[in-house]
N, C-alpha and C positions, 0 to 999 in steps of 0.2 A: 547928742545928735544921732549917734548910732542907734540908741534906744528908741528915739522917735521914728527913725526910718524903719526899724524892725517892727515897731508897733503899727505904723501905717501899712506896711506890707501884710502884716497879720490881719488887719481889719479888712483889707481888700480881699484877702483869701477867704476870710470868714463870710464876707458878703457873697462871694461867688459860691461858697459852700451852701449858704442859705438859699440861694436861687436854685441850686441843684436839688437841695433837699425838698424845697417847695414843689418843684416839678415831679420829683420822685414820689412824694406823698400823694400828689394829685393822681398820678398814674396808679399807685397802689390802691387808693380808695376806689377808683373806677374799676380796676380789675376785680377787687373783692366784691363790689356790687354786682358786676357782671356774672361772676361765678355763683353768687348767692341767688341772683335772679334766675340763672340757668337751672340751678338745682330745684328751686321752687316751681318753675314752669314745667320741668320734667315730671315732678311729682303730680302736678296739676293734670298734665296730659294722661299720666298713668291712671289717675283716679277716674278720668272721663272714660277711659277704656274699660276699667272695672265696672263702672256704672252701666255701660252698654252691655257688657258680658253678663252682668247680674240679671238684666232684663231678659237677655237671651236664655239664661239658665232657668228663669221662671217659665218661659215658653216650653223648654225641654221638660221641665218638671211637670207641666200639665200633661204632656204626652206620656211621660213615665207613669203618672197617676192613672191615666186611662188604660195603658197597657197592663198595669198591675191589676186593675179591676177586671180587665179582659182575661188575665191569667186565672184569677180566682173563680170567675164564672165558668171558664173552660174546665176547671178541675171538677166542678159540680156536674157539668155536662157529661164529662167522661165517666165519673163515678156512678151516675144514674143511667149510664148506657144510652145517652141521647134523649133524655127526657124532653118532651115537647116544650115545657115551660122554660127550661134553660136554653133550649134551642132558640126561642124567641128573644130571651134576654141577651143571648150572645150576639144576635144580629143587631139589636139596638146598641150594644156596647161597641160593636165594630164601627158603626156610624159615628159614635162620639169620639172614638180614637182617631178615625180618619179626619174628622173636622179639626181636631187638635193639631194633627200633622200639617194640614193645609194652612192653618193659621200661623205656622212657624215662619218667622221673618226671613230666615236664611237657612240653608241646609248645613247639617253638621259634617265635619270632615270624616271620611271613612277610616277604618282601622284595618289591621291585617286579617281580621276574622271575617268581616263582611265588607264587600266592595259595593257600595250604593252611592250614587252620585247626585240624586235629586229626591225631592219629596215624593214625586209620583212613583219613582222606582221603589221607594221604601213601601209605599202603599201596595204596589203590585207584589212586592216580596212578601208582605204580610198576608195578602189574599191568597197567594199560592199555598201558604200553610193553612190558612183558615178553611180553604176548600177541603183539604184532606181531613181537617178536624171535624167539620160538619158531616163528612162521610164516615166518621168513626174509624179512620185509618191511623189514628194517632193514639198512643198510650199516655199515661200520666207523666212518666219520666221524660218522654220526648217532648211533651207539651211544655213542662216546666223548664227544661233545658233550652228550648227554642226561645221562650220569652226572656229567660235570664241572659242569653247571648245578645238578643236585641237590646235589652235594657242596659247591658254593659256598654254597648256602642254609644248610647245616649249619655250614660253616666260619665264615661271617659271624656266625651265632648264637653260636658259641664265642668269637670275638674280642670281640663286643659284651658278652658275659657277663663276660669277664675285665676289661673297662674299662681298657684299656692306658693311658688318659690320666691315670689317678690315679698320683701319685708314691709307689709303695710302696718299702719298703727292699729288697724282693726283685724289683725291676723287671727285672733282667737275666734271671732265671729265666723270667719271663712272656714276655719277648721271644724267648728261646731256644725256649720252648714253641710260640709262634706260628710261628717260622721252621721248626720241625720239622714242624708240621702241613702247611705249604705244600710242604716237601720230600717228604713222604710222599705227598701227593696227586699231585705230578708223577712220582714214582717209580712210582705205580700206572699212570699213563698210559703211562710208558715200558715197563712190563711188557706192556701190551696191544699196543703198536705193535711191540715187539721180537718177541713171539710170532708176529705176522703175518709178519715177515721169514722166520722159520724154516719156517712152514707154507706160505708162498708161494714162497720161494726168492729173493725180492728185493722191496724196498719201492718202490712208485711214488714219483715225485718229491715229490708232495704229502705223503705219509706220512713220507718220509725227512726232509724239512725239519721236519716236525712233531716227529719223534723227536729230531732234533738239538737243537731249541729246548727241548723238554721235559727232555731229559737235562741241558742246561746249567742250566736253572732249578732242577731238583732238586738238582744238585751245589752250586749257589750258595747256596740256602736252607739246605742242610745245613751248609755251611761257616760261615754266619752263626750258626746255632744252636750249633755247636761253639765258635765264637769267644766267644759270650756265656756259655757254660756248660761248666765243666770236667767236670761230671757226664756230659753228653752225649759229650764227647770220650773219657772213660774207658770208658764202656759200649761205644761203637762200636768203639774200638780193641780191646777185649777180645773182643767177640762177632763182629766183622766182619773187622777187619784181621788178627787173630792166629790165625784158625782155617782159613785156606785159602779161605773163601768169597769173599774180596776178589779173589784172583788168578783164580779160576774165572770170576767175574762180569765182571771187567775184560776178560778174553780174549774173552768173548762180546760185550761192548759194542764192542770194537774191530772185531770181525767185522761187527756190524750197522752201525757207523759207516762202514766201508769200502763196504758195500752191494754187494759183488761178487755176481754171479749164482751160485747154488748150487742143488743139488738140494733140493727141499722135503722136510722131515723132521719128522714129527710127534713123533718121539722127541727130536730136538734141541729142538723147541718146548717139549716137556714139561720138558726139563732147564732151559731158560731160565726157564720159568714157576716151577719149583721153586726155582731159585736166587734169582730176584727176590722170590718169596714169602718165602723165608727172610730176605732183606734187609729187606723191608717189615715182617716180624714183629719184627725187631730194632728198627726204628724205633718200632714199637708198644710194645715194652718200654721204650724210652727215653721215649716219650710218657707212659706210665703212671707211670714213675719221676718225671717232671717233676711230674705231678699230686700224687704222694705228697710230694715235696720241698716244693712250694708249700704244701700243707696243713700240713706240719711247720713251715715258716717262720711261717705264720699262727699256729699254736698256740704256738710259742716266743715270738713277738712279743706275743701276747695275755697269756701268762704274765708276761712282762716288764712289760707295762702294768699288770697287777694289782698287781705288786710296787711299781711306781712310785706307784700310787694309795695303797697302804697307807703308803708312806714319806711321801708328801705329807700324809696325814692326821696322822701323828705330828709332822711339821714344823709343821703348823698349830697343834696343841695346845701344842707347846713355844713357838712364837712368841707365841701369845696369853698364855701364862703369864709370859713375859718382859717383856711390855709395861709393867707397873707399875714394874719396875726401870729400864726405859728412861726412863719419865717422871721418875723421881727424878734421873736423870743430866742431864735437859734443862736444869735450872736452872744447873748448872755450865757446861754447854755454851754456853748463851746468853751468859753473862758472857765466856767465852773467845772466843766468836764475834764479839762486838763489838770486842774488841781486835784479833782477827785481821782483821776487816773493814777497820779503819783501816790496818793494816799492808799488807793486800792492795791497798788503793787506791793507796798509795804505790808498791808494787812494780809494779802494773799501769801506773802512769804512766811509771815508768822503763822498763818492758818495752816500752811503745808507742814510746818514744823509741829504744830499742835496735832494735826491729823496723823502724822507719822507716829507721834508718841501715843496717841489714842489707839492706833492700830496695834502697836507693840503691846500696849496694856491689854487690849482685847485678846490678842493671841495668847498672852501669858495667862489671862483668866480662863480662856478656853482650854488650855493645856492643864491648868489646875483642876477645872471641873471634870475634864476627861479622865484624869488620874483618879479623882475622887470617885467617879462612877465605876471605875475598875476595881476599887478596893471595898466599896460599900454598895448595898442595894440602891437602885435608882431613887426610890421614894425616900430612903433615909438620907442619901446624898443631897437630894433637893431640899429637904428640911434643914439639913446642916448648912447649906449655902445660904438659904433665905433667913434663918433665925440665929445661926451661929452655934447652936447646940441642939442635941436630940434628947428628949426625955425618955428614959428607959420604959419599956412596956412589959406588962405581964400578959401572957397568952394562956387562955383556958385549955386549949388543945392544939398541939402541933405534933408533927412527926419528924424525928431526928434519925438520920441514917449515917453509919460509919462503915467504911470499907478499907481493907488493906490487902496486899498481895501475900498469898501463902508462901512461906519459905523465902521471903524477900531477902533476909539477911544472908542466907546460904547462897541464893542466886547472885547477890551483889558481891559476895566474896570471890566468886569465880569470874567476875567481869572487871574490866578496866573502868576507871571513873567515867571516861567518855561514853562507854557502852551503857553504864548505869543511867547516866543523864539521858542518853538517846532512848533507852527503854522507858524511863519515866515520862519523857516528853510524848512518846507515842501513846503511852497509857493515859496520860491526862488529856491529850488531844481527843482521843476516842471517847473518854468519859464526858469531856466538856461538850462535845457535839450532841450527845444524848441528853445532857442536862438542859440544853437550850430548847428541847422539844416539850418539856414538861413544866408545870407550874411549881418549880422548886428553886432554891437558892443555894449556890455552893458557898459554904462559909469559909473553909480553908483547906489547905493541903499541907501535910507535914510528912516528908519522906514519901513513903508509899501509902500513907493514910489519907483518906478523902472523906470530908464531912459535908453532908447535904441536908437541908431542911425544907419542909413544905408546911404552909399555914402561917409562916412568919417570914419577913415582916408584913407581907400582904395576906390577910386572913382569907381563906377560901372555903369556909364552912367545914364540912366533914370530908371534903375532897382530898385533903392532904394525905390520908392513908393510901388511897388508890394511886395517887401520883407517885409516891415513894415506892410502893409495891411494884408498879409497872416499870418504874425506872430501874429498880434493882434487878428485875428479871432481864431487862434489855441489856444492862451492863454485864451481867453474868454471861449472856450469850455472845455479846460483842467481844469481850476480853478473852474468851476461850479461843478466839481466832488469832491472837497475838502470840507469836512463838517466843520461847525463853532463849536468850543468847547462849550459845555453846551447848544447848541441850536439844538434840535432834528429836523431832516428833513430840516435843513437850510444850504445851501452851501455858500461858499465865492463868492461874486459878485465883479467883477473887473470894475473899471472906467478907460477908455482908451481915450487918446487924442493924435493926432499926426498932424504935420504940415510940409510942404515942402517949402524950400526956401533957400536963401543964409545964410551963417554963417561962423564963424571963430573958429579955434580949435588950441590948443597948450598945452604944458606941463607947469604946474605951480608948483613951489616949488623945493627944492633941497634934503632935508633930506627925505621927503615923497612925491615924485613927483606924480602929478595927471594930468590926461588928461581931460581938460575942454573944453566945447563947449559954445560959446557966440553968441548973436545976437537976433534980434527980432523974428526970426524963432523959437528959443528956448522958448522965452517968450510966444509967441502965442500958441505953442504946450502945454505949461504948463497950460495956461488959458483954452484951449479947454478941457484939461483933468479935470480941477477943476470945469468947468461949464457944463460937459457932463451929459446926463440923467442917472439916476440910474437904 
């Protein structure tokens, strides 16, 4: 009877829990749908803003293109001292630039350099400079600087409008677009300076350095744009590299870069201007293509977002309709979950024990490997761990070095054991620090003797001789600064001997493995050390 009462109570509790779970699941599904919808709609709105800003950037790009042409024509006007032909071309270009400004759908925000609040103010600002230009009151440097400052205002507005900091899926196209704008601007300055070379016959040093830097920046920005966008690479290859314009323009660039004195030629200047204008027009085509592609990306992504929103709505309806079925399954799940919980607790207890044993095993393995790395070269220790044995190797050429302290027996006899150990510790610590700098391996130390090799176990070509020689010189200088205990003003002197030749090396022993080197080369090095001058 008690069992039935408890079972009935449990069923009532389970029914209540099922209702609570159903309600909770319904709320959870709706919240997740709302958050997902909010995220999708936010991205949708951002894309619409990008699309509007891209269209605005196209309008600014048209103005920039006209201003760049105006700058190039102005350079010829100044270089030819107000030639009538370029005077008329300038006036026509002024009209085209003003029309592009008037067609701007909204005005760009001002920056800290130029405070202009409307399109008409901008036109008036340009005409104030143009009047001085037509009166021949402006030199080439002032002209290029003026247009560069004005273009910077427009370029800054374009970059700000694109909001490059936002992580769009088409971010690479946006970056390529920005790099192309910078390349086009510097190409326009290159056009102005190059035209001056042909009309003057030679560039002054200031203009020549300016040309070289401008050419480098234009080329670098264009390379970055091509790297980020296959579209830019395809169009430029097709319109520029494959039609002969590239060869013609590169020949003229090499001539300008050489800056050799030549006869001034207005005809050659016109050829340069036409070739550079054709190149800049190609960049303008790519620029407009970028804008079209970005707008297409935005449209495609927004269409995809609309489809996702519709799919999420269907999923929400299906999920809510399935909730009653889920609630019916809860009762059975609760029963099973209680049994599973008890079994899980037992398994978790056993798992914790196993994990503890695995951790202890891993710690022991790490200590063993660490100890092995301390007594053997890393490459040898790794092979020993992985394969269980190391095959002895023969080396065609390696350098072996032995050192010991001069009069070590005499010095030790005058010191206490603690002082001897302290001296050796300082000696070995100093030597070990130097050894770490070079491509060498410390084989062993016995008393005051110290054995070092290079070229084994890791072969390094013929570099081992240099490594040992440089190490020996540094050890000699370093140990000369260590004082001998109980001998005032007397430093430790080191006896060094090394030899180069063939030898063999391998691991000896199992309980305490040791990396040993054998051969006449080792014996000769030892004898050279023992018979060296003090």
